[in-house]
C-alpha positions as CSV (number, residue, x, y, z in Angstrom):
1,M,27.1,44.9,1.6
2,P,26.7,42.6,-1.5
3,K,23.6,40.5,-1.8
4,S,24.0,36.7,-1.5
5,K,23.0,34.5,-4.4
6,V,19.6,32.8,-4.1
7,R,19.5,29.1,-4.9
8,K,16.7,27.5,-6.8
9,K,14.8,25.0,-4.7
10,T,14.3,21.6,-6.3
11,E,11.1,19.7,-5.7
12,P,11.6,16.8,-3.3
13,T,11.4,13.4,-4.8
14,L,9.9,10.4,-3.1
15,R,12.7,8.0,-2.1
16,T,12.0,4.3,-2.5
17,S,15.3,3.2,-1.1
18,T,18.3,4.8,0.7
19,L,21.9,3.8,1.2
20,A,23.0,2.4,4.5
21,P,26.3,3.4,6.0
22,S,27.8,0.2,4.6
23,G,26.8,1.2,1.1
24,H,24.0,-1.4,0.7
25,V,20.6,-0.3,-0.6
26,V,18.0,-0.3,2.1
27,R,14.5,-1.0,0.8
28,P,11.3,-0.3,2.6
29,S,9.8,-3.1,4.7
30,P,6.9,-5.1,3.3
31,R,3.4,-4.1,4.5
32,W,3.0,-7.2,6.7
33,Y,6.2,-6.5,8.7
34,P,4.8,-3.9,11.2
35,I,1.8,-6.1,11.7
36,V,3.8,-9.2,12.6
37,M,6.2,-7.0,14.7
38,A,3.2,-5.6,16.7
39,A,1.7,-9.0,17.1
40,I,4.9,-10.5,18.6
41,L,5.2,-7.6,21.0
42,V,1.6,-7.9,22.1
43,L,2.0,-11.7,22.4
44,G,5.0,-11.3,24.7
45,L,3.1,-8.9,26.9
46,A,0.0,-11.1,26.9
47,W,2.1,-14.1,27.9
48,I,3.5,-12.3,31.0
49,V,0.0,-10.9,31.9
50,V,-1.6,-14.3,31.7
51,Y,1.2,-15.8,33.8
52,Y,0.6,-13.2,36.5
53,L,-3.2,-13.6,36.4
54,A,-3.8,-17.3,35.7
55,G,-0.4,-19.0,35.6
56,S,-1.4,-21.5,38.3
57,S,-4.4,-22.7,36.2
58,V,-2.6,-23.1,32.8
59,P,-0.8,-26.5,32.7
60,L,2.1,-25.4,30.4
61,M,2.8,-22.3,32.5
62,Q,2.8,-24.4,35.6
63,D,5.5,-26.6,34.1
64,L,7.6,-23.7,33.0
65,G,7.5,-21.9,36.3
66,A,9.8,-18.8,36.3
67,W,10.8,-19.5,32.7
68,N,7.5,-17.8,31.7
69,F,9.3,-14.5,32.2
70,A,12.0,-15.6,29.7
71,V,9.4,-16.6,27.2
72,G,7.5,-13.3,27.5
73,F,10.5,-11.1,27.5
74,G,12.1,-13.2,24.7
75,L,9.1,-12.5,22.5
76,M,9.2,-8.8,23.3
77,V,13.0,-8.7,22.5
78,I,12.3,-10.3,19.2
79,G,9.6,-7.7,18.5
80,L,11.9,-4.9,19.4
81,G,14.6,-6.4,17.2
82,M,12.2,-6.3,14.4
83,A,11.3,-2.7,15.2
84,V,14.9,-1.7,14.8
85,R,15.0,-3.2,11.3
86,W,11.7,-1.7,10.2
87,H,12.0,0.9,7.4
């Protein structure tokens, strides 16, 4: 049986950008992006936790009522949307 040819391995290069399926260049996110993303996620979670624990004592949360869930989950959806775009 004949021996197969051995290919030379090239050294991997560090990619600074990649091509998206649409052909656009995708650059890495700035350093502050994951920090802001995590802060928004934690803020949404904290909003819901504070509403559960002390919602009746916080004047703004009393006025919003059940809309506090929309605020908390809305913040978390924004954070998850940022997580999808993070490179």
